[in-house]
N, C-alpha and C positions, 0 to 999 in steps of 0.2 A: 503494500501500500504506498502511497506518495508521501502521508505523513511521516513515516518511520524514515523516511529519506531527509526529514528537514533540517532537524538539529547539525548542527555543526559547529566549529570552531567561531563564527559568529552570530549564529542564530539559534536561541532557545524556545523550546515552546513552553509558555507557561500555563496553558489552559486548552482544553481539546473538547470540542461538542462530542452529543451522543451521534452515530451514523444515522443517517436518514435515506430514504429512498425515495426518488421523483421520476416524473415523466422526463424525458430528453427534451431540451431546448434547442432549437425552436422545437414546439410540437412536432410529435413523428419523425425525427432526427435520432431514430436508433432506438437502442433496447434502453431502458430504466438507467438513472445516474444512482452512485450512491453520493451522497453529498456529506462533506464535514465542516465545523470551522476551528481555527486554531488561532490563540492570539499569542503573539511570538514576541522576543526582546531580541532587537539584532543593532551591530554598529554599521550595519549596510546602509547606504541609500536606499528609496524606494525603486528606482531603476535597477540598481544590483541586486537587489532581493526578488524583484522580477527576472531577471537575468537568471539568477542561481535557481529559482522556480523554473523557467523553462527548460534549463539543465538537466534535473531533473525527471521532467518530462521526456526529454529526448533520451536520456538513460533508462527508463522505462518504454522506450518503443514508440513515442508519439512522432508523430510527422505533420508538420503544419503545412497543409496544399492549401485551404481554402477555410474562410471564415467558419465557425460553428458547423464544421464536417466533423462525422462522427468521431469519437477519439477515447484512446485506451487510456488517457488520464487527464486530468485540467486544472491545474493549480492556479489560482489566482490570487492577485491582490487587490482586496478590496477596498482596505483603507490604509492609511500608516500612520496613525495618531490623530492630529486635526490638521494635516497638510492639504490642501487643494493644488493639484496638479494640471495643467499648467497654469492657470488661471481661472478665476470664478467666472467670465464671461465664455472662455471655450467652454467648462464644464457646463453651463447653461446649456450651451447650443447643442453638446452630445445629449444631456439629459431629454432635451426634446424632442430628438428625432425620432420617426415614424418608426416601427419595427422593422418595413420593408427598406426604409433608407439604412439602418443599423447594418441589415444584413449584406446590403452593398458597399457601404463604407467603411475603410477601416483608418483608425486616429493614427497619425504619425508618431504617436508619443505616448507615456504612460498619462492616463485620467484616475486622477484621486482626488476624492473618493469614486467607487465604480458609480459612472452615472447612472445607470438603472436599479442598483441593489435596493432601491427603497419600495420596488415594484414585485420583487423575486422572493417566494416564501424560500425558495430552494437557497437562499442565501439568508435570509431574515432569519429563519425557524433556526439554523444552527448558529447563526450568530448569538442568537438570543441567549443561546446556552452558556457562552463564554464572554461577552461584554452588553448584558441587557441596557445598560445606563452609558455606551459610547452615543456620543452625541454628533451626528452630523455637521459639519463646521457650516454648512451652507441651507440646509432646510431647516436647521435648530430643532430636529426632532431625536430622540433616543433611539437606539434601536428597537427597545420594547415600543414605542410609541409606532413607527414605521410598521410594526409585525400587525398592532392592532388595528390600523388602516386598511391592510390589505382585506379584497374580496374572500370570504368564506372560503371559495374556492381552491384561492390559491394559497391559503394555510394548509388546508384538508389534503391536497395531493402530496404533502409530505410528511412521510411517513416514516419514523422510526423502527429501526431495526433491530430485532431481539437478538 
């Protein structure tokens, strides 16, 4: 599992969520996924941490050919403390893109916090296990608040693995 490969000389996992199963995203894009979240401490920059995570993916057989293609492993960087990258206006632009535009367009750099996290149960449910009080620096809502605002269906499709 990818989480076991994260601890290193410069990155320590401080908390890990339960494991959850969810339908693939976008819908119909393969078998169900297993999702989890970790809270980690690192001395890496956000860009270096993302490169480190992509290295773990590659080491486990992931090949990035197209956006949101079926994948063996997907390690995302959802947030990094209260940093907003690259800036608030760019974040707002990516946050407001339609799903169709998201599927066509790829940002040319890291965007933090993840611009769609507030819409995704498969992100918020596990994240609430490890950081329920983390506040989105632009939306000014905690993970718990964003989770409560999700439609029932988005929360219900996230099922804990026993």
